PDB file of N, CA, C and O in Angstrom, chain B, residues numbered from 101:
ATOM      1  N   MET B 101       0.842  -1.189   0.000  1.00  0.00           N
ATOM      2  CA  MET B 101       0.000   0.000   0.000  1.00  0.00           C
ATOM      3  C   MET B 101       0.879   1.241   0.000  1.00  0.00           C
ATOM      4  O   MET B 101       1.843   1.320   0.761  1.00  0.00           O
ATOM      5  N   ALA B 102       0.558   2.194  -0.834  1.00  0.00           N
ATOM      6  CA  ALA B 102       1.355   3.408  -0.987  1.00  0.00           C
ATOM      7  C   ALA B 102       1.192   4.336   0.222  1.00  0.00           C
ATOM      8  O   ALA B 102       0.110   4.464   0.795  1.00  0.00           O
ATOM      9  N   LEU B 103       2.287   4.965   0.580  1.00  0.00           N
ATOM     10  CA  LEU B 103       2.269   5.963   1.639  1.00  0.00           C
ATOM     11  C   LEU B 103       1.648   7.254   1.139  1.00  0.00           C
ATOM     12  O   LEU B 103       1.549   7.485  -0.066  1.00  0.00           O
ATOM     13  N   SER B 104       1.232   8.089   2.074  1.00  0.00           N
ATOM     14  CA  SER B 104       0.771   9.430   1.764  1.00  0.00           C
ATOM     15  C   SER B 104       1.939  10.394   1.949  1.00  0.00           C
ATOM     16  O   SER B 104       2.841  10.122   2.742  1.00  0.00           O
ATOM     17  N   PHE B 105       1.936  11.513   1.230  1.00  0.00           N
ATOM     18  CA  PHE B 105       3.014  12.481   1.385  1.00  0.00           C
ATOM     19  C   PHE B 105       3.009  13.120   2.775  1.00  0.00           C
ATOM     20  O   PHE B 105       4.005  13.725   3.175  1.00  0.00           O
ATOM     21  N   GLU B 106       1.917  12.998   3.509  1.00  0.00           N
ATOM     22  CA  GLU B 106       1.878  13.501   4.885  1.00  0.00           C
ATOM     23  C   GLU B 106       2.712  12.638   5.835  1.00  0.00           C
ATOM     24  O   GLU B 106       3.039  13.072   6.939  1.00  0.00           O
ATOM     25  N   ASN B 107       3.057  11.421   5.412  1.00  0.00           N
ATOM     26  CA  ASN B 107       3.843  10.501   6.240  1.00  0.00           C
ATOM     27  C   ASN B 107       5.341  10.601   5.996  1.00  0.00           C
ATOM     28  O   ASN B 107       6.112   9.872   6.620  1.00  0.00           O
ATOM     29  N   ILE B 108       5.770  11.485   5.106  1.00  0.00           N
ATOM     30  CA  ILE B 108       7.187  11.626   4.784  1.00  0.00           C
ATOM     31  C   ILE B 108       7.930  12.263   5.947  1.00  0.00           C
ATOM     32  O   ILE B 108       7.442  13.211   6.562  1.00  0.00           O
ATOM     33  N   ARG B 109       9.111  11.737   6.246  1.00  0.00           N
ATOM     34  CA  ARG B 109       9.960  12.255   7.325  1.00  0.00           C
ATOM     35  C   ARG B 109      11.327  12.628   6.765  1.00  0.00           C
ATOM     36  O   ARG B 109      11.900  11.904   5.952  1.00  0.00           O
ATOM     37  N   VAL B 110      11.834  13.767   7.213  1.00  0.00           N
ATOM     38  CA  VAL B 110      13.160  14.225   6.791  1.00  0.00           C
ATOM     39  C   VAL B 110      14.205  13.221   7.255  1.00  0.00           C
ATOM     40  O   VAL B 110      14.173  12.761   8.396  1.00  0.00           O
ATOM     41  N   GLY B 111      15.133  12.886   6.363  1.00  0.00           N
ATOM     42  CA  GLY B 111      16.203  11.951   6.668  1.00  0.00           C
ATOM     43  C   GLY B 111      15.907  10.514   6.267  1.00  0.00           C
ATOM     44  O   GLY B 111      16.825   9.698   6.188  1.00  0.00           O
ATOM     45  N   LYS B 112      14.659  10.192   6.014  1.00  0.00           N
ATOM     46  CA  LYS B 112      14.284   8.829   5.615  1.00  0.00           C
ATOM     47  C   LYS B 112      14.474   8.637   4.117  1.00  0.00           C
ATOM     48  O   LYS B 112      14.545   9.606   3.362  1.00  0.00           O
ATOM     49  N   LYS B 113      14.557   7.378   3.694  1.00  0.00           N
ATOM     50  CA  LYS B 113      14.745   7.029   2.289  1.00  0.00           C
ATOM     51  C   LYS B 113      13.479   6.363   1.763  1.00  0.00           C
ATOM     52  O   LYS B 113      12.847   5.566   2.456  1.00  0.00           O
ATOM     53  N   TYR B 114      13.115   6.705   0.518  1.00  0.00           N
ATOM     54  CA  TYR B 114      11.869   6.246  -0.073  1.00  0.00           C
ATOM     55  C   TYR B 114      12.077   5.807  -1.518  1.00  0.00           C
ATOM     56  O   TYR B 114      13.070   6.152  -2.158  1.00  0.00           O
ATOM     57  N   ILE B 115      11.106   5.035  -2.012  1.00  0.00           N
ATOM     58  CA  ILE B 115      11.027   4.647  -3.420  1.00  0.00           C
ATOM     59  C   ILE B 115       9.686   5.143  -3.942  1.00  0.00           C
ATOM     60  O   ILE B 115       8.651   4.949  -3.305  1.00  0.00           O
ATOM     61  N   LEU B 116       9.714   5.781  -5.101  1.00  0.00           N
ATOM     62  CA  LEU B 116       8.498   6.224  -5.760  1.00  0.00           C
ATOM     63  C   LEU B 116       8.484   5.650  -7.168  1.00  0.00           C
ATOM     64  O   LEU B 116       9.387   5.911  -7.963  1.00  0.00           O
ATOM     65  N   LYS B 117       7.453   4.866  -7.472  1.00  0.00           N
ATOM     66  CA  LYS B 117       7.266   4.327  -8.818  1.00  0.00           C
ATOM     67  C   LYS B 117       6.074   5.051  -9.434  1.00  0.00           C
ATOM     68  O   LYS B 117       5.013   5.159  -8.820  1.00  0.00           O
ATOM     69  N   ASN B 118       6.267   5.551 -10.668  1.00  0.00           N
ATOM     70  CA  ASN B 118       5.201   6.276 -11.335  1.00  0.00           C
ATOM     71  C   ASN B 118       5.488   6.297 -12.837  1.00  0.00           C
ATOM     72  O   ASN B 118       6.594   6.639 -13.257  1.00  0.00           O
ATOM     73  N   TYR B 119       4.505   5.936 -13.630  1.00  0.00           N
ATOM     74  CA  TYR B 119       4.631   5.924 -15.093  1.00  0.00           C
ATOM     75  C   TYR B 119       5.856   5.149 -15.566  1.00  0.00           C
ATOM     76  O   TYR B 119       6.559   5.592 -16.474  1.00  0.00           O
ATOM     77  N   GLY B 120       6.109   4.006 -14.963  1.00  0.00           N
ATOM     78  CA  GLY B 120       7.180   3.134 -15.404  1.00  0.00           C
ATOM     79  C   GLY B 120       8.574   3.517 -14.945  1.00  0.00           C
ATOM     80  O   GLY B 120       9.540   2.842 -15.300  1.00  0.00           O
ATOM     81  N   GLU B 121       8.705   4.571 -14.175  1.00  0.00           N
ATOM     82  CA  GLU B 121      10.013   4.983 -13.682  1.00  0.00           C
ATOM     83  C   GLU B 121      10.070   4.810 -12.167  1.00  0.00           C
ATOM     84  O   GLU B 121       9.068   4.960 -11.468  1.00  0.00           O
ATOM     85  N   LYS B 122      11.267   4.490 -11.678  1.00  0.00           N
ATOM     86  CA  LYS B 122      11.463   4.282 -10.246  1.00  0.00           C
ATOM     87  C   LYS B 122      12.489   5.290  -9.746  1.00  0.00           C
ATOM     88  O   LYS B 122      13.578   5.400 -10.309  1.00  0.00           O
ATOM     89  N   ALA B 123      12.145   6.028  -8.688  1.00  0.00           N
ATOM     90  CA  ALA B 123      13.054   7.004  -8.094  1.00  0.00           C
ATOM     91  C   ALA B 123      13.353   6.581  -6.661  1.00  0.00           C
ATOM     92  O   ALA B 123      12.434   6.368  -5.870  1.00  0.00           O
ATOM     93  N   LEU B 124      14.630   6.460  -6.327  1.00  0.00           N
ATOM     94  CA  LEU B 124      15.071   6.178  -4.968  1.00  0.00           C
ATOM     95  C   LEU B 124      15.669   7.475  -4.438  1.00  0.00           C
ATOM     96  O   LEU B 124      16.576   8.033  -5.056  1.00  0.00           O
ATOM     97  N   PHE B 125      15.179   7.958  -3.314  1.00  0.00           N
ATOM     98  CA  PHE B 125      15.649   9.239  -2.820  1.00  0.00           C
ATOM     99  C   PHE B 125      15.607   9.315  -1.298  1.00  0.00           C
ATOM    100  O   PHE B 125      14.936   8.531  -0.627  1.00  0.00           O
ATOM    101  N   GLN B 126      16.353  10.294  -0.780  1.00  0.00           N
ATOM    102  CA  GLN B 126      16.355  10.609   0.644  1.00  0.00           C
ATOM    103  C   GLN B 126      15.807  12.019   0.793  1.00  0.00           C
ATOM    104  O   GLN B 126      16.180  12.913   0.034  1.00  0.00           O
ATOM    105  N   VAL B 127      14.927  12.225   1.761  1.00  0.00           N
ATOM    106  CA  VAL B 127      14.326  13.532   1.983  1.00  0.00           C
ATOM    107  C   VAL B 127      15.313  14.412   2.748  1.00  0.00           C
ATOM    108  O   VAL B 127      15.784  14.045   3.824  1.00  0.00           O
ATOM    109  N   LEU B 128      15.619  15.583   2.175  1.00  0.00           N
ATOM    110  CA  LEU B 128      16.564  16.511   2.794  1.00  0.00           C
ATOM    111  C   LEU B 128      15.876  17.551   3.661  1.00  0.00           C
ATOM    112  O   LEU B 128      16.348  17.853   4.757  1.00  0.00           O
ATOM    113  N   GLU B 129      14.751  18.112   3.179  1.00  0.00           N
ATOM    114  CA  GLU B 129      14.043  19.134   3.944  1.00  0.00           C
ATOM    115  C   GLU B 129      12.616  19.295   3.443  1.00  0.00           C
ATOM    116  O   GLU B 129      12.289  18.948   2.308  1.00  0.00           O
ATOM    117  N   LYS B 130      11.780  19.828   4.319  1.00  0.00           N
ATOM    118  CA  LYS B 130      10.415  20.180   3.948  1.00  0.00           C
ATOM    119  C   LYS B 130      10.385  21.684   3.740  1.00  0.00           C
ATOM    120  O   LYS B 130      10.885  22.439   4.574  1.00  0.00           O
ATOM    121  N   THR B 131       9.801  22.123   2.632  1.00  0.00           N
ATOM    122  CA  THR B 131       9.756  23.549   2.335  1.00  0.00           C
ATOM    123  C   THR B 131       8.466  24.161   2.858  1.00  0.00           C
ATOM    124  O   THR B 131       7.558  23.448   3.284  1.00  0.00           O
ATOM    125  N   ALA B 132       8.392  25.466   2.824  1.00  0.00           N
ATOM    126  CA  ALA B 132       7.242  26.194   3.361  1.00  0.00           C
ATOM    127  C   ALA B 132       5.951  25.891   2.604  1.00  0.00           C
ATOM    128  O   ALA B 132       4.869  25.989   3.182  1.00  0.00           O
ATOM    129  N   ASP B 133       6.037  25.531   1.344  1.00  0.00           N
ATOM    130  CA  ASP B 133       4.840  25.257   0.545  1.00  0.00           C
ATOM    131  C   ASP B 133       4.447  23.772   0.556  1.00  0.00           C
ATOM    132  O   ASP B 133       3.816  23.284  -0.382  1.00  0.00           O
ATOM    133  N   ASN B 134       4.823  23.063   1.622  1.00  0.00           N
ATOM    134  CA  ASN B 134       4.502  21.639   1.807  1.00  0.00           C
ATOM    135  C   ASN B 134       5.038  20.755   0.691  1.00  0.00           C
ATOM    136  O   ASN B 134       4.411  19.767   0.310  1.00  0.00           O
ATOM    137  N   ASP B 135       6.190  21.118   0.179  1.00  0.00           N
ATOM    138  CA  ASP B 135       6.912  20.306  -0.788  1.00  0.00           C
ATOM    139  C   ASP B 135       8.173  19.795  -0.089  1.00  0.00           C
ATOM    140  O   ASP B 135       8.484  20.235   1.018  1.00  0.00           O
ATOM    141  N   PHE B 136       8.892  18.881  -0.715  1.00  0.00           N
ATOM    142  CA  PHE B 136      10.079  18.315  -0.101  1.00  0.00           C
ATOM    143  C   PHE B 136      11.252  18.381  -1.064  1.00  0.00           C
ATOM    144  O   PHE B 136      11.109  18.060  -2.244  1.00  0.00           O
ATOM    145  N   ARG B 137      12.407  18.794  -0.568  1.00  0.00           N
ATOM    146  CA  ARG B 137      13.643  18.718  -1.345  1.00  0.00           C
ATOM    147  C   ARG B 137      14.242  17.353  -1.056  1.00  0.00           C
ATOM    148  O   ARG B 137      14.415  16.969   0.101  1.00  0.00           O
ATOM    149  N   VAL B 138      14.556  16.625  -2.118  1.00  0.00           N
ATOM    150  CA  VAL B 138      15.073  15.266  -1.987  1.00  0.00           C
ATOM    151  C   VAL B 138      16.393  15.128  -2.730  1.00  0.00           C
ATOM    152  O   VAL B 138      16.699  15.908  -3.632  1.00  0.00           O
ATOM    153  N   LYS B 139      17.176  14.114  -2.337  1.00  0.00           N
ATOM    154  CA  LYS B 139      18.426  13.784  -3.011  1.00  0.00           C
ATOM    155  C   LYS B 139      18.279  12.399  -3.612  1.00  0.00           C
ATOM    156  O   LYS B 139      18.002  11.433  -2.902  1.00  0.00           O
ATOM    157  N   ASP B 140      18.463  12.305  -4.921  1.00  0.00           N
ATOM    158  CA  ASP B 140      18.390  11.034  -5.620  1.00  0.00           C
ATOM    159  C   ASP B 140      19.546  10.153  -5.156  1.00  0.00           C
ATOM    160  O   ASP B 140      20.694  10.599  -5.154  1.00  0.00           O
ATOM    161  N   LEU B 141      19.270   8.922  -4.766  1.00  0.00           N
ATOM    162  CA  LEU B 141      20.299   8.025  -4.248  1.00  0.00           C
ATOM    163  C   LEU B 141      21.151   7.395  -5.341  1.00  0.00           C
ATOM    164  O   LEU B 141      22.199   6.819  -5.048  1.00  0.00           O
ATOM    165  N   GLN B 142      20.724   7.493  -6.585  1.00  0.00           N
ATOM    166  CA  GLN B 142      21.494   6.919  -7.681  1.00  0.00           C
ATOM    167  C   GLN B 142      22.384   7.959  -8.356  1.00  0.00           C
ATOM    168  O   GLN B 142      23.530   7.666  -8.698  1.00  0.00           O
ATOM    169  N   THR B 143      21.863   9.175  -8.551  1.00  0.00           N
ATOM    170  CA  THR B 143      22.629  10.213  -9.250  1.00  0.00           C
ATOM    171  C   THR B 143      23.152  11.303  -8.328  1.00  0.00           C
ATOM    172  O   THR B 143      23.980  12.117  -8.736  1.00  0.00           O
ATOM    173  N   LEU B 144      22.672  11.326  -7.080  1.00  0.00           N
ATOM    174  CA  LEU B 144      23.008  12.341  -6.076  1.00  0.00           C
ATOM    175  C   LEU B 144      22.504  13.731  -6.459  1.00  0.00           C
ATOM    176  O   LEU B 144      22.928  14.725  -5.870  1.00  0.00           O
ATOM    177  N   GLU B 145      21.613  13.808  -7.429  1.00  0.00           N
ATOM    178  CA  GLU B 145      20.993  15.060  -7.848  1.00  0.00           C
ATOM    179  C   GLU B 145      19.947  15.474  -6.806  1.00  0.00           C
ATOM    180  O   GLU B 145      19.313  14.618  -6.189  1.00  0.00           O
ATOM    181  N   SER B 146      19.769  16.771  -6.613  1.00  0.00           N
ATOM    182  CA  SER B 146      18.784  17.300  -5.680  1.00  0.00           C
ATOM    183  C   SER B 146      17.637  17.931  -6.470  1.00  0.00           C
ATOM    184  O   SER B 146      17.871  18.680  -7.418  1.00  0.00           O
ATOM    185  N   TYR B 147      16.386  17.624  -6.075  1.00  0.00           N
ATOM    186  CA  TYR B 147      15.221  18.188  -6.744  1.00  0.00           C
ATOM    187  C   TYR B 147      14.033  18.150  -5.797  1.00  0.00           C
ATOM    188  O   TYR B 147      14.129  17.617  -4.691  1.00  0.00           O
ATOM    189  N   MET B 148      12.920  18.713  -6.231  1.00  0.00           N
ATOM    190  CA  MET B 148      11.701  18.745  -5.425  1.00  0.00           C
ATOM    191  C   MET B 148      10.849  17.512  -5.745  1.00  0.00           C
ATOM    192  O   MET B 148      10.817  17.041  -6.882  1.00  0.00           O
ATOM    193  N   ILE B 149      10.168  17.005  -4.731  1.00  0.00           N
ATOM    194  CA  ILE B 149       9.340  15.810  -4.942  1.00  0.00           C
ATOM    195  C   ILE B 149       8.166  16.118  -5.865  1.00  0.00           C
ATOM    196  O   ILE B 149       7.660  15.220  -6.539  1.00  0.00           O
ATOM    197  N   SER B 150       7.730  17.367  -5.904  1.00  0.00           N
ATOM    198  CA  SER B 150       6.634  17.735  -6.806  1.00  0.00           C
ATOM    199  C   SER B 150       7.014  17.514  -8.271  1.00  0.00           C
ATOM    200  O   SER B 150       6.137  17.304  -9.110  1.00  0.00           O
ATOM    201  N   ASP B 151       8.311  17.559  -8.587  1.00  0.00           N
ATOM    202  CA  ASP B 151       8.761  17.291  -9.952  1.00  0.00           C
ATOM    203  C   ASP B 151       8.493  15.840 -10.359  1.00  0.00           C
ATOM    204  O   ASP B 151       8.313  15.551 -11.542  1.00  0.00           O
ATOM    205  N   LEU B 152       8.465  14.935  -9.390  1.00  0.00           N
ATOM    206  CA  LEU B 152       8.241  13.518  -9.683  1.00  0.00           C
ATOM    207  C   LEU B 152       6.776  13.213 -10.001  1.00  0.00           C
ATOM    208  O   LEU B 152       6.481  12.258 -10.720  1.00  0.00           O
ATOM    209  N   ILE B 153       5.869  14.015  -9.473  1.00  0.00           N
ATOM    210  CA  ILE B 153       4.444  13.752  -9.697  1.00  0.00           C
ATOM    211  C   ILE B 153       3.770  14.897 -10.449  1.00  0.00           C
ATOM    212  O   ILE B 153       2.553  15.065 -10.385  1.00  0.00           O
ATOM    213  N   ARG B 154       4.565  15.665 -11.147  1.00  0.00           N
ATOM    214  CA  ARG B 154       4.069  16.835 -11.879  1.00  0.00           C
ATOM    215  C   ARG B 154       2.947  16.481 -12.846  1.00  0.00           C
ATOM    216  O   ARG B 154       2.017  17.269 -13.015  1.00  0.00           O
ATOM    217  N   TYR B 155       3.010  15.335 -13.475  1.00  0.00           N
ATOM    218  CA  TYR B 155       2.036  14.951 -14.499  1.00  0.00           C
ATOM    219  C   TYR B 155       0.980  13.988 -13.980  1.00  0.00           C
ATOM    220  O   TYR B 155       0.308  13.325 -14.770  1.00  0.00           O
ATOM    221  N   GLY B 156       0.825  13.901 -12.668  1.00  0.00           N
ATOM    222  CA  GLY B 156      -0.194  13.053 -12.075  1.00  0.00           C
ATOM    223  C   GLY B 156       0.350  11.702 -11.633  1.00  0.00           C
ATOM    224  O   GLY B 156       1.557  11.457 -11.647  1.00  0.00           O
ATOM    225  N   LYS B 157      -0.553  10.854 -11.252  1.00  0.00           N
ATOM    226  CA  LYS B 157      -0.197   9.525 -10.764  1.00  0.00           C
ATOM    227  C   LYS B 157      -0.689   8.483 -11.759  1.00  0.00           C
ATOM    228  O   LYS B 157      -1.871   8.436 -12.097  1.00  0.00           O
ATOM    229  N   GLY B 158       0.236   7.649 -12.221  1.00  0.00           N
ATOM    230  CA  GLY B 158      -0.105   6.604 -13.188  1.00  0.00           C
ATOM    231  C   GLY B 158      -0.720   5.386 -12.514  1.00  0.00           C
ATOM    232  O   GLY B 158      -0.832   5.325 -11.290  1.00  0.00           O
ATOM    233  N   LYS B 159      -1.113   4.425 -13.327  1.00  0.00           N
ATOM    234  CA  LYS B 159      -1.708   3.189 -12.815  1.00  0.00           C
ATOM    235  C   LYS B 159      -0.722   2.388 -11.975  1.00  0.00           C
ATOM    236  O   LYS B 159      -1.127   1.612 -11.109  1.00  0.00           O
ATOM    237  N   ASP B 160       0.579   2.575 -12.231  1.00  0.00           N
ATOM    238  CA  ASP B 160       1.599   1.833 -11.503  1.00  0.00           C
ATOM    239  C   ASP B 160       2.141   2.607 -10.298  1.00  0.00           C
ATOM    240  O   ASP B 160       3.159   2.211  -9.730  1.00  0.00           O
ATOM    241  N   TYR B 161       1.486   3.698  -9.896  1.00  0.00           N
ATOM    242  CA  TYR B 161       1.963   4.535  -8.791  1.00  0.00           C
ATOM    243  C   TYR B 161       2.124   3.713  -7.508  1.00  0.00           C
ATOM    244  O   TYR B 161       1.211   2.999  -7.093  1.00  0.00           O
ATOM    245  N   ASP B 162       3.290   3.829  -6.898  1.00  0.00           N
ATOM    246  CA  ASP B 162       3.561   3.183  -5.617  1.00  0.00           C
ATOM    247  C   ASP B 162       4.610   4.010  -4.894  1.00  0.00           C
ATOM    248  O   ASP B 162       5.579   4.454  -5.510  1.00  0.00           O
ATOM    249  N   PHE B 163       4.431   4.220  -3.610  1.00  0.00           N
ATOM    250  CA  PHE B 163       5.333   5.050  -2.823  1.00  0.00           C
ATOM    251  C   PHE B 163       5.485   4.411  -1.455  1.00  0.00           C
ATOM    252  O   PHE B 163       4.508   4.240  -0.726  1.00  0.00           O
ATOM    253  N   TYR B 164       6.728   4.055  -1.107  1.00  0.00           N
ATOM    254  CA  TYR B 164       6.943   3.429   0.181  1.00  0.00           C
ATOM    255  C   TYR B 164       8.348   3.704   0.696  1.00  0.00           C
ATOM    256  O   TYR B 164       9.231   4.111  -0.059  1.00  0.00           O
ATOM    257  N   GLU B 165       8.545   3.479   1.986  1.00  0.00           N
ATOM    258  CA  GLU B 165       9.834   3.707   2.636  1.00  0.00           C
ATOM    259  C   GLU B 165      10.772   2.539   2.387  1.00  0.00           C
ATOM    260  O   GLU B 165      10.352   1.382   2.412  1.00  0.00           O
ATOM    261  N   LEU B 166      12.035   2.838   2.149  1.00  0.00           N
ATOM    262  CA  LEU B 166      13.047   1.787   2.010  1.00  0.00           C
ATOM    263  C   LEU B 166      13.296   1.140   3.351  1.00  0.00           C
ATOM    264  O   LEU B 166      13.350   1.818   4.377  1.00  0.00           O
ATOM    265  N   GLU B 167      13.446  -0.156   3.345  1.00  0.00           N
ATOM    266  CA  GLU B 167      13.760  -0.881   4.571  1.00  0.00           C
ATOM    267  C   GLU B 167      15.241  -0.684   4.906  1.00  0.00           C
ATOM    268  O   GLU B 167      16.062  -0.456   4.017  1.00  0.00           O
ATOM    269  N   LYS B 168      15.564  -0.773   6.175  1.00  0.00           N
ATOM    270  CA  LYS B 168      16.952  -0.609   6.602  1.00  0.00           C
ATOM    271  C   LYS B 168      17.750  -1.844   6.301  1.00  0.00           C
ATOM    272  O   LYS B 168      18.945  -1.893   6.591  1.00  0.00           O
TER     273      LYS B 168
END
């Protein structure tokens, strides 16, 4: 079952699957507009989580926390 964005915690690592793409990231900070700055764990690039869901949620949408 997919998590809600209200359950996101700074410092935790997550996987987001949407439209056939998988993003592994760590949450760096929560911004004032209820968005999150994240660091991609594969490329080390920093971006906003809203960029990942900009075009909506596909049929394959899944969002969950990485296990330790």
